[in-house]
C-alpha positions as CSV (number, residue, x, y, z in Angstrom):
1,X,86.8,63.8,30.0
2,X,89.6,66.1,28.9
3,X,91.3,66.1,25.6
4,X,94.1,66.2,27.2
5,X,93.2,62.4,29.0
6,X,91.2,61.4,25.5
7,X,94.2,61.6,23.5
8,X,96.4,59.7,26.0
9,X,93.6,56.8,26.4
10,X,93.6,56.9,22.4
11,X,97.1,55.5,21.8
12,X,97.7,53.2,25.0
13,X,94.8,52.2,24.9
14,X,94.8,51.7,20.6
15,X,98.5,50.4,21.3
16,X,97.2,48.2,23.4
17,X,93.9,46.5,22.0
18,X,96.0,46.7,18.4
19,X,98.7,44.1,20.3
20,X,96.0,41.5,21.6
21,X,94.1,41.5,19.2
22,X,97.5,40.7,16.9
23,X,98.5,38.0,19.5
24,X,94.9,36.5,18.6
25,X,94.9,36.0,15.4
26,X,92.8,39.0,14.1
27,X,93.5,42.4,12.6
28,X,95.1,44.8,14.8
29,X,93.4,47.7,13.0
30,X,89.9,45.8,14.6
31,X,91.9,46.3,18.1
32,X,92.3,49.6,17.9
33,X,88.3,50.4,16.1
34,X,86.7,48.0,19.4
35,X,89.2,50.1,21.3
36,X,87.8,53.6,20.0
37,X,83.8,52.7,20.0
38,X,84.6,51.3,23.9
39,X,86.4,54.0,24.8
40,X,83.0,56.4,23.2
41,X,81.2,54.2,25.9
42,X,83.0,54.8,28.5
43,X,82.8,58.4,27.9
44,X,78.7,58.4,27.5
45,X,79.6,60.8,24.5
46,X,80.7,63.2,26.9
47,X,83.6,64.1,24.5
48,X,85.3,67.1,24.6
49,X,83.6,69.8,22.1
50,X,87.6,71.0,20.4
51,X,87.4,67.1,19.5
52,X,84.8,68.1,17.1
53,X,87.2,70.6,15.3
54,X,90.0,68.4,15.7
55,X,89.2,65.1,14.7
56,X,88.7,66.0,10.7
57,X,92.8,66.9,11.1
58,X,94.0,64.4,12.6
59,X,92.1,62.4,10.1
60,X,93.5,63.9,7.0
61,X,96.7,63.9,8.3
62,X,96.8,60.0,9.0
63,X,95.2,59.4,5.0
64,X,97.9,62.0,3.9
65,X,100.5,59.6,5.4
66,X,99.3,56.8,4.4
67,X,98.5,57.4,0.6
68,X,101.9,59.3,0.6
69,X,102.9,55.8,1.6
70,X,101.6,54.3,-1.3
71,X,102.4,56.8,-4.1
72,X,106.2,56.1,-2.9
73,X,106.1,52.5,-3.0
74,X,103.8,52.8,-6.6
75,X,106.9,53.9,-9.9
76,X,104.5,54.8,-12.4
77,X,106.0,51.7,-14.9
78,X,104.1,50.3,-12.3
79,X,101.0,52.0,-12.3
80,X,101.1,52.5,-16.4
81,X,100.6,48.3,-16.5
82,X,97.3,48.3,-14.1
83,X,95.9,51.9,-15.3
84,X,92.7,50.7,-18.0
85,X,92.0,48.2,-15.0
86,X,92.2,50.2,-12.3
87,X,90.3,52.4,-13.9
88,X,87.5,50.2,-14.4
89,X,87.7,49.6,-10.4
90,X,87.8,53.4,-9.8
91,X,84.0,53.7,-10.8
92,X,82.4,50.2,-12.0
93,X,81.8,48.5,-8.8
94,X,80.9,52.0,-6.7
95,X,78.4,52.8,-9.8
96,X,76.6,49.6,-9.7
97,X,76.5,49.3,-6.0
98,X,74.6,52.7,-5.6
99,X,72.4,52.1,-8.2
100,X,71.5,48.4,-6.6
101,X,71.3,50.5,-3.0
102,X,69.1,52.9,-4.7
103,X,66.4,50.2,-5.5
104,X,66.5,48.5,-2.4
105,X,66.1,51.4,0.2
106,X,63.4,52.7,-1.7
107,X,61.3,49.6,-2.8
108,X,62.1,48.4,0.9
109,X,62.3,51.1,3.4
110,X,60.3,53.3,0.9
111,X,62.8,56.3,0.5
112,X,62.0,58.5,-2.4
113,X,65.0,58.0,-5.0
114,X,66.7,61.5,-4.3
115,X,67.2,60.7,-0.9
116,X,67.7,56.8,-1.3
117,X,70.4,58.2,-4.0
118,X,72.2,60.6,-1.1
119,X,71.8,57.3,1.6
120,X,73.6,54.6,-1.6
121,X,76.3,56.9,-2.4
122,X,77.5,57.1,1.5
123,X,77.4,53.4,1.8
124,X,79.1,52.5,-1.5
125,X,82.8,54.4,-1.0
126,X,85.3,51.5,0.2
127,X,87.6,53.1,2.5
128,X,91.3,53.2,1.4
129,X,92.1,53.7,5.1
130,X,91.2,50.1,5.8
131,X,92.2,48.6,2.7
132,X,95.7,50.6,1.7
133,X,98.1,49.5,4.5
134,X,97.3,46.0,3.9
135,X,98.0,46.4,0.5
136,X,101.0,48.0,1.1
137,X,101.8,44.8,3.5
138,X,100.8,43.1,0.5
139,X,103.7,44.8,-1.4
140,X,106.7,44.8,1.6
141,X,105.3,41.2,1.2
142,X,105.8,40.4,-2.3
143,X,102.4,38.6,-2.0
144,X,100.2,39.0,-5.4
145,X,103.4,41.2,-6.7
146,X,103.9,38.9,-10.0
147,X,100.5,40.7,-11.6
148,X,100.4,43.8,-9.5
149,X,97.2,43.4,-7.8
150,X,97.8,45.8,-4.6
151,X,99.0,48.0,-6.8
152,X,95.7,47.7,-9.0
153,X,93.7,47.4,-5.1
154,X,95.3,51.2,-4.5
155,X,95.2,52.4,-7.2
156,X,90.9,51.8,-8.1
157,X,90.3,52.4,-3.9
158,X,91.9,55.8,-3.9
159,X,89.7,57.1,-6.9
160,X,86.7,55.0,-5.7
161,X,85.7,57.6,-3.4
162,X,86.2,61.1,-6.3
163,X,83.0,59.3,-7.6
164,X,81.2,58.1,-4.4
165,X,81.6,61.6,-2.7
166,X,80.3,63.6,-5.7
167,X,77.4,61.5,-6.6
168,X,76.2,62.1,-2.9
169,X,77.2,65.8,-3.2
170,X,74.5,65.6,-6.7
171,X,72.4,63.9,-4.2
172,X,71.6,66.0,-1.8
173,X,71.4,68.6,-3.7
174,X,68.7,67.0,-5.2
175,X,67.2,66.1,-1.5
176,X,67.4,69.2,-0.3
177,X,65.9,71.4,-2.6
178,X,68.7,73.0,-3.2
179,X,69.7,74.3,-7.0
180,X,71.4,71.6,-8.8
181,X,72.9,71.0,-12.2
182,X,73.2,67.3,-12.2
183,X,75.1,67.5,-15.8
184,X,77.6,69.7,-14.7
185,X,78.6,67.8,-10.7
186,X,79.0,64.8,-13.3
187,X,80.9,66.2,-15.8
188,X,83.2,67.7,-12.3
189,X,84.3,64.7,-11.9
190,X,87.5,64.0,-14.0
191,X,87.7,68.1,-13.8
192,X,88.0,67.0,-9.4
193,X,90.7,64.7,-10.3
194,X,92.8,66.7,-13.0
195,X,92.7,69.2,-10.2
196,X,93.6,67.0,-7.6
197,X,96.9,65.5,-9.6
198,X,98.1,68.1,-11.8
199,X,98.8,70.4,-8.2
200,X,100.3,67.2,-7.0
201,X,102.3,66.9,-10.1
202,X,103.6,70.3,-9.7
203,X,105.0,70.1,-6.2
204,X,106.3,66.6,-7.0
205,X,108.5,68.4,-9.2
206,X,110.2,71.1,-7.1
207,X,110.5,68.3,-4.8
208,X,112.6,66.4,-6.7
209,X,114.6,70.2,-7.5
210,X,115.3,71.0,-4.2
211,X,116.0,67.4,-2.7
212,X,118.7,67.0,-5.9
213,X,120.5,70.3,-5.1
214,X,120.0,70.2,-0.8
215,X,119.9,66.3,-0.9
216,X,123.2,66.3,1.6
217,X,122.3,69.3,3.7
218,X,119.1,68.4,4.5
219,X,118.0,65.6,6.9
220,X,115.9,63.3,6.5
221,X,113.5,64.2,9.4
222,X,113.8,67.5,7.9
223,X,112.5,66.5,4.8
224,X,109.4,64.6,5.4
225,X,108.8,67.9,7.4
226,X,108.7,69.3,4.2
227,X,106.8,66.9,2.4
228,X,104.2,66.8,5.3
229,X,103.3,70.6,5.5
230,X,103.1,70.8,1.3
231,X,101.0,68.0,1.5
232,X,98.8,69.0,4.5
233,X,99.0,72.7,2.5
234,X,97.4,70.9,-1.4
235,X,94.8,68.8,0.5
236,X,93.8,72.6,2.2
237,X,94.2,74.0,-0.8
238,X,92.2,71.1,-2.3
239,X,89.2,71.4,0.0
240,X,88.5,74.8,-0.8
241,X,88.0,74.4,-4.3
242,X,86.7,71.1,-3.9
243,X,89.2,68.4,-6.0
244,X,90.5,65.4,-5.0
245,X,93.3,66.5,-3.3
246,X,94.4,63.2,-2.1
247,X,95.2,62.4,-5.5
248,X,97.5,65.1,-6.0
249,X,99.4,63.8,-2.5
250,X,99.3,60.1,-4.2
251,X,101.1,61.6,-7.4
252,X,103.2,63.3,-5.8
253,X,105.1,59.9,-3.9
254,X,104.2,58.7,-7.6
255,X,106.9,61.8,-8.7
256,X,109.5,61.5,-6.0
257,X,109.8,57.3,-6.4
258,X,110.2,58.0,-10.2
259,X,112.9,61.3,-10.3
260,X,114.9,60.6,-7.0
261,X,114.5,57.4,-6.2
262,X,117.0,56.9,-3.2
263,X,114.9,60.1,-1.3
264,X,112.0,58.6,-1.6
265,X,113.3,55.2,0.0
266,X,114.4,57.4,2.3
267,X,111.2,59.2,3.2
268,X,108.9,56.0,3.1
269,X,111.3,54.7,6.0
270,X,110.7,58.1,8.2
271,X,106.9,57.5,7.0
272,X,106.8,53.9,7.9
273,X,107.5,55.3,11.4
274,X,105.2,57.8,11.2
275,X,101.9,55.6,10.6
276,X,101.9,53.6,13.7
277,X,101.3,56.8,15.9
278,X,98.8,57.7,12.6
279,X,97.2,54.7,12.4
280,X,96.0,54.5,15.9
281,X,94.7,57.6,16.1
282,X,92.8,57.4,12.5
283,X,91.3,53.5,13.8
284,X,90.4,54.8,17.3
285,X,88.6,58.5,15.7
286,X,86.9,55.9,13.4
287,X,85.7,54.1,16.1
288,X,84.8,56.4,18.9
289,X,82.6,58.0,15.7
290,X,80.3,54.8,16.0
291,X,77.2,55.0,18.7
292,X,76.1,51.9,19.0
293,X,72.3,52.2,19.1
294,X,72.2,54.4,16.6
295,X,73.1,51.1,14.7
296,X,71.2,48.9,16.6
297,X,68.1,51.1,14.7
298,X,69.0,50.0,11.7
299,X,68.5,46.4,12.8
300,X,68.5,43.2,10.2
301,X,67.0,45.4,7.7
302,X,69.8,47.1,7.2
303,X,72.5,44.5,7.1
304,X,70.1,42.7,4.3
305,X,70.7,46.3,2.4
306,X,74.3,46.8,3.0
307,X,74.7,43.3,1.7
308,X,72.5,43.4,-1.9
309,X,75.4,46.4,-2.5
310,X,77.8,44.5,-1.5
311,X,76.6,41.5,-3.8
312,X,76.2,44.3,-6.8
313,X,79.7,45.4,-5.5
314,X,81.4,42.2,-5.7
315,X,80.4,42.6,-9.4
316,X,81.4,45.4,-10.4
317,X,85.1,44.1,-9.5
318,X,84.4,41.0,-11.3
319,X,83.7,42.5,-14.7
320,X,86.8,45.6,-14.2
321,X,88.6,42.5,-14.1
322,X,87.7,41.0,-16.6
323,X,90.8,41.2,-19.8
324,X,93.2,41.6,-16.4
325,X,95.0,38.0,-17.0
326,X,94.7,37.8,-13.3
327,X,93.6,34.2,-12.9
328,X,90.4,33.2,-10.9
329,X,91.9,33.7,-7.3
330,X,93.5,37.3,-7.6
331,X,89.7,38.4,-8.9
332,X,88.4,36.3,-6.2
333,X,90.5,38.3,-3.9
334,X,89.8,41.9,-5.5
335,X,86.1,41.5,-4.4
336,X,87.0,41.2,-0.8
337,X,89.8,43.2,-0.9
338,X,86.7,46.3,-2.0
339,X,84.6,45.2,0.7
340,X,85.5,47.9,3.6
341,X,84.0,50.7,4.6
342,X,85.2,53.0,7.5
343,X,86.5,56.9,6.1
344,X,83.7,58.2,4.1
345,X,80.9,57.1,6.3
346,X,82.1,58.0,9.7
347,X,82.7,61.4,7.9
348,X,79.4,62.1,5.9
349,X,77.1,59.6,8.0
350,X,75.5,62.7,9.8
351,X,75.6,65.0,6.8
352,X,71.6,64.7,5.8
353,X,70.6,64.8,9.1
354,X,72.1,67.9,9.7
355,X,70.7,68.7,6.2
356,X,67.6,68.4,7.1
357,X,66.7,65.8,5.4
358,X,64.1,63.7,6.9
359,X,65.4,60.1,6.6
360,X,68.5,61.9,8.0
361,X,68.7,59.7,11.4
362,X,67.5,56.6,9.4
363,X,70.9,57.1,6.9
364,X,72.9,57.7,9.6
365,X,71.8,54.5,10.8
366,X,72.9,52.2,8.4
367,X,76.4,54.0,7.6
368,X,77.2,53.4,10.8
369,X,76.2,49.8,10.7
370,X,78.1,49.4,7.2
371,X,81.4,50.5,8.7
372,X,81.2,47.9,12.4
373,X,79.7,44.8,9.4
374,X,82.0,46.2,6.5
375,X,85.6,47.1,7.9
376,X,85.8,43.8,10.1
377,X,84.6,41.4,7.4
378,X,86.6,43.3,4.7
379,X,89.8,43.5,7.1
380,X,89.1,39.6,8.3
381,X,88.7,38.9,4.6
382,X,91.5,41.1,3.1
383,X,94.4,38.9,5.7
384,X,92.9,35.3,5.7
385,X,92.2,35.1,1.9
386,X,95.7,37.4,0.9
387,X,98.2,34.9,1.6
388,X,96.2,31.8,0.1
389,X,94.7,33.2,-2.9
390,X,97.7,35.8,-4.6
391,X,100.6,34.0,-5.8
392,X,103.4,34.0,-3.0
393,X,106.9,35.8,-4.0
394,X,108.7,32.2,-3.7
395,X,106.5,31.3,-6.2
396,X,107.0,33.6,-8.4
397,X,109.9,32.2,-11.1
């Protein structure tokens, strides 16, 4: 199958399945993922090698678009109101789930502690790609906006991956015998966050100056090209120096909304249109990366282990939202919103196998199973329970 044909099938098939699933009352994103899985089956795994080179960029581009939309929709004053709880949500659920999974993998599958840690923090990462679009939809409809619940979930989920990927890297190094300084790696987490945010602030202020000076002379399309180009550059530099670059992208959106609100709304409207294309690409590619045979190998035991981890993740969310002012229904919704996994598992699942970890094939199977099990579960849960657990716009006095 040629790359051109694959891209055409990705876009058209993804759009058709999206419409079908929406028509029958299921999340459209779920239809895209399933089309990706079917596309992988139809192609017999015979996808062009050029896709492997292009796929990381396309996924990164889609994440940039959705995180820019998130940043342009969250004012710093709003973020400040949810700051403490969002910070707790960024690491407490991830660490509790990862620790629980380590124990389960050690005593059920017989993994060593280091290999169990490697696998645990692949599985423990929540998926911003699944969570963020749903929260943006709720923001637009006004659901839960009286207590900023969608904003809280947005901010926490965007930071969650930083902790998961850092801890995964530590355990992978220990599993492969690499010289890893654990203390330095853990201390590197705040530096990774700051290293991502500070360039985002700089870009945000630079664009603020430019847009104020040339607002009338630069068309909206040109503004969005400039914003996307600088965001890609931020991510590229961040990946080179190992900082949380996607947080910088989100921060750029915060700054623009605070400093040039009229431009921010203009950019957000354009990005909403681009997301129609980017969403299909992202979720079909995630589905395409799923190997059903590999997932089957993990079996029922894998589902039980993943479920055990989710229980502890849920406990982490419950603890993180103590004293937040949220009622029981809103806290339950936060638990449901933190269930989906897809992006990190698709990107990192095969890394231990490639690094020579003996249990690498089983780790990959668990990562694939986590996508198949939690992405539909979380998506359906968010869409079904969101309107039932969050305050409706007309209920806000």
